[in-house]
C-alpha positions as CSV (number, residue, x, y, z in Angstrom):
1,M,81.1,91.2,89.0
2,T,79.4,93.7,86.6
3,W,76.1,94.7,86.4
4,Q,74.8,93.2,83.6
5,F,76.4,89.8,84.4
6,Y,74.4,90.1,88.1
7,Y,71.3,91.1,86.3
8,Y,71.2,88.2,84.0
9,F,72.6,86.0,86.8
10,A,69.6,87.0,88.9
11,L,67.0,86.6,85.8
12,S,68.3,82.9,85.5
13,W,67.7,82.4,89.5
14,I,64.0,83.7,89.3
15,G,63.4,81.4,86.2
16,I,64.4,78.3,88.4
17,G,62.1,79.5,90.5
18,V,59.3,79.6,88.4
19,I,60.6,76.2,87.3
20,T,60.4,74.8,90.8
21,F,57.0,76.3,91.3
22,F,55.9,74.0,88.7
23,Y,57.7,70.8,89.8
24,L,56.7,71.5,93.7
25,L,53.1,71.4,92.2
26,K,53.5,67.7,91.4
27,Q,56.0,66.9,94.0
28,T,55.0,67.3,97.9
29,A,58.3,68.5,99.6
30,P,58.6,66.6,102.9
31,Y,58.1,69.1,105.7
32,G,56.4,68.5,109.0
33,R,53.5,66.5,108.6
34,H,54.7,65.6,105.1
35,T,57.9,64.3,106.4
36,T,59.2,60.9,105.2
37,E,62.2,58.7,105.9
38,K,62.6,58.0,101.8
39,W,64.6,61.0,101.5
40,G,67.6,59.7,103.5
41,P,69.1,60.7,106.8
42,M,67.0,62.6,109.2
43,I,68.2,65.6,111.4
44,D,66.6,67.0,114.4
45,N,63.8,69.6,113.4
46,K,64.6,72.5,115.7
47,L,68.5,72.1,114.6
48,G,67.4,71.9,111.0
49,W,65.1,75.1,111.1
50,F,68.0,77.0,112.9
51,L,71.0,75.7,110.3
52,M,68.8,76.4,107.2
53,E,67.6,79.7,107.9
54,F,70.4,81.6,110.1
55,F,73.0,81.0,107.4
56,V,71.2,83.3,104.9
57,L,72.3,86.0,107.6
58,V,75.8,84.8,107.5
59,V,76.1,84.9,103.7
60,L,74.1,88.4,103.6
61,Y,76.7,90.1,105.9
62,F,79.7,88.8,105.0
63,F,79.0,90.2,101.3
64,L,78.1,93.4,103.2
65,L,81.3,93.9,105.0
66,K,83.2,92.4,102.4
67,G,82.0,94.8,99.6
68,G,81.6,98.5,99.8
69,F,78.3,98.4,101.8
70,Q,77.4,102.4,102.4
71,F,75.1,102.5,105.4
72,N,72.8,104.9,105.9
73,L,69.0,105.2,107.5
74,V,67.0,103.7,104.4
75,S,69.5,100.8,103.6
76,G,69.9,100.0,107.3
77,I,66.0,99.5,107.7
78,I,65.6,97.5,104.5
79,I,68.7,95.1,105.6
80,G,67.1,95.6,109.5
81,L,63.6,94.1,108.2
82,F,65.2,91.6,106.4
83,S,67.4,90.4,109.2
84,F,64.5,90.6,111.6
85,H,62.7,88.0,109.9
86,Y,65.3,85.4,109.9
87,L,66.3,86.0,113.1
88,N,62.6,84.9,114.3
89,R,63.0,82.4,111.8
90,S,66.2,80.8,112.9
91,I,66.2,81.3,116.3
92,I,63.1,82.5,118.0
93,F,60.5,80.2,115.8
94,P,62.3,76.9,117.1
95,L,62.2,77.8,120.2
96,R,58.6,78.0,120.2
97,I,57.5,75.1,118.3
98,K,56.4,72.3,120.3
99,T,58.0,69.6,118.1
100,K,60.1,67.6,120.6
101,G,61.7,64.5,118.8
102,K,60.2,65.3,115.4
103,K,62.9,65.3,112.6
104,M,63.1,66.6,109.1
105,P,65.2,65.0,106.2
106,L,68.9,65.9,105.8
107,L,68.5,66.6,102.6
108,I,65.7,69.1,102.8
109,M,67.7,71.1,105.3
110,I,70.8,71.5,103.0
111,S,68.3,72.2,99.8
112,A,66.8,74.9,102.1
113,M,70.2,76.2,103.3
114,G,71.4,76.5,99.7
115,F,68.4,78.3,98.7
116,N,68.4,81.1,101.5
117,M,72.2,81.1,101.0
118,M,71.8,82.1,97.2
119,N,69.1,85.1,98.4
120,G,71.6,86.3,100.6
121,F,74.4,86.2,98.6
122,L,72.1,88.3,95.7
123,L,71.0,90.5,98.2
124,G,74.5,91.3,100.0
125,Y,76.2,91.4,96.5
126,Y,73.5,93.9,95.4
127,F,73.7,96.3,98.7
128,S,77.8,96.2,98.7
129,N,77.8,97.1,94.5
130,F,74.6,98.4,92.9
131,A,72.2,99.7,95.6
132,H,72.0,103.6,95.9
133,Y,69.3,104.7,98.5
134,D,69.2,108.2,99.4
135,I,67.1,109.8,102.2
136,S,64.0,110.9,100.1
137,W,63.6,107.2,99.5
138,L,61.7,107.1,103.2
139,T,58.8,109.4,101.7
140,D,58.4,107.4,98.4
141,P,55.1,105.9,98.1
142,R,56.7,102.5,97.2
143,F,58.7,102.5,100.7
144,I,55.9,103.5,102.6
145,I,53.6,101.2,101.1
146,G,56.1,98.3,101.1
147,C,56.7,98.6,104.9
148,L,53.2,98.5,105.7
149,I,52.8,95.5,103.5
150,F,55.8,93.8,105.5
151,I,54.7,94.6,108.6
152,S,51.1,93.3,108.0
153,G,52.5,90.2,106.7
154,L,54.8,89.7,109.7
155,I,52.1,90.1,111.9
156,L,50.0,87.5,110.3
157,N,52.5,85.2,110.0
158,W,53.3,85.5,113.8
159,Y,49.6,85.3,115.0
160,S,48.8,82.4,112.8
161,D,52.1,80.4,114.2
162,A,51.0,81.3,117.5
163,I,47.4,79.7,116.9
164,L,48.7,76.6,115.5
165,I,51.7,76.2,118.0
166,H,49.2,76.3,120.8
167,L,46.9,73.8,119.4
168,R,48.7,71.6,121.4
169,K,48.7,71.2,125.3
170,P,51.9,70.1,127.0
171,G,52.5,66.6,126.2
172,E,50.0,66.2,123.5
173,T,50.7,64.9,120.3
174,G,48.9,64.7,117.0
175,Y,47.2,67.3,114.8
176,K,43.7,69.3,115.3
177,I,41.8,71.3,113.0
178,P,43.3,75.0,113.5
179,K,40.6,77.7,114.3
180,G,40.6,81.7,115.0
181,G,42.2,84.4,112.9
182,M,42.3,83.9,109.1
183,F,41.9,79.9,109.4
184,H,38.3,80.6,109.1
185,L,39.1,81.3,105.3
186,I,42.3,79.6,104.6
187,S,44.2,76.5,105.8
188,C,47.3,78.3,105.8
189,P,47.3,81.8,106.7
190,N,50.7,81.7,108.4
191,L,52.1,80.7,104.8
192,L,50.0,83.9,103.3
193,G,51.6,86.0,105.8
194,E,55.4,85.2,105.0
195,L,54.1,85.7,101.0
196,I,52.7,89.2,102.0
197,E,55.9,90.0,103.7
198,W,58.1,89.4,100.7
199,T,55.6,91.5,98.5
200,G,56.3,94.1,100.7
201,F,60.0,93.7,100.6
202,A,60.1,93.5,97.2
203,I,58.3,96.7,97.2
204,L,59.7,98.6,99.7
205,S,63.4,97.7,98.3
206,W,62.2,98.0,94.3
207,S,65.1,95.8,93.5
208,L,66.1,92.6,91.4
209,P,67.2,90.7,94.6
210,G,63.7,91.6,96.3
211,L,61.9,90.5,93.4
212,A,64.1,87.2,93.3
213,F,63.2,86.4,96.5
214,F,59.1,87.0,96.3
215,V,59.2,84.6,93.3
216,W,61.0,81.9,95.2
217,T,58.8,82.7,98.2
218,F,55.6,81.9,95.9
219,A,57.3,79.1,94.3
220,N,57.4,77.1,97.2
221,L,54.9,78.3,99.7
222,V,52.1,78.1,97.6
223,P,52.6,74.5,96.8
224,R,53.2,73.8,100.4
225,A,50.1,75.3,101.1
226,L,48.1,73.2,98.6
227,S,49.5,70.4,100.0
228,H,48.6,71.3,103.6
229,H,44.9,71.7,102.6
230,K,44.6,68.6,100.7
231,W,46.4,66.9,103.9
232,Y,43.7,68.2,106.2
233,L,40.6,67.3,103.9
234,G,42.0,64.1,103.8
235,K,42.7,63.6,107.6
236,F,39.6,65.6,108.9
237,E,36.3,64.5,107.7
238,D,34.7,67.4,109.6
239,Y,37.3,70.0,107.9
240,P,35.4,72.7,106.9
241,A,34.6,72.8,103.4
242,K,34.6,76.5,102.5
243,R,38.2,77.2,103.5
244,K,40.8,77.6,100.6
245,A,44.5,76.6,100.8
246,I,46.2,80.3,101.0
247,F,44.2,82.6,98.9
248,P,40.8,83.8,100.5
249,Y,37.9,82.8,98.4
250,V,40.5,81.8,95.1
251,W,42.9,79.2,96.0
């Protein structure tokens, strides 16, 4: 695949992400509290999380090993940060959540897996064939700032997830109003944290697949946050009125 073909292929994928954003503003994806059996057969929630998140790494490393990937410190850090995120999402996070007996639509798991595998391909093919990072990139402001943004988003995501996970005591079911951290400002700081992560990744890698990943993350998470926020407002009469969905004081 030539760079020109890859370039327009990636741009097309970004364009589909933009269209998806507007679609998801109208159609709530059946994740978590929005799950419904109207979307067809169901799969165990934790197994679904593992399958839809882990295969991005399978595809990524397939193309890295198959192609002409030249490992160095810079590329190792970039790929390492990406891998660290998805090892958490596919293995650690499902083990942390207290969702015994919950299920998700199989169709949603398959669609999310397809999305992740496409991103794994774009990143893996880019690093195997087009990426050229020398050691000087370690001191480039884009790399330094991007890493700081990525780590900040990671901390916010993990901390907010921990608050949500510990809302329920052992044996409890149902939902509660989350409090603490950035929950005093927005309904979904965990999703904001992930969005910040991929903003940082796009900057630190300064790459087309990094940009594509950010666009798709925005397209998926912002509508989901809006749906969660609307659900909270309808579920709890005493829900804090000043909270926004995902961007403090804005949206």
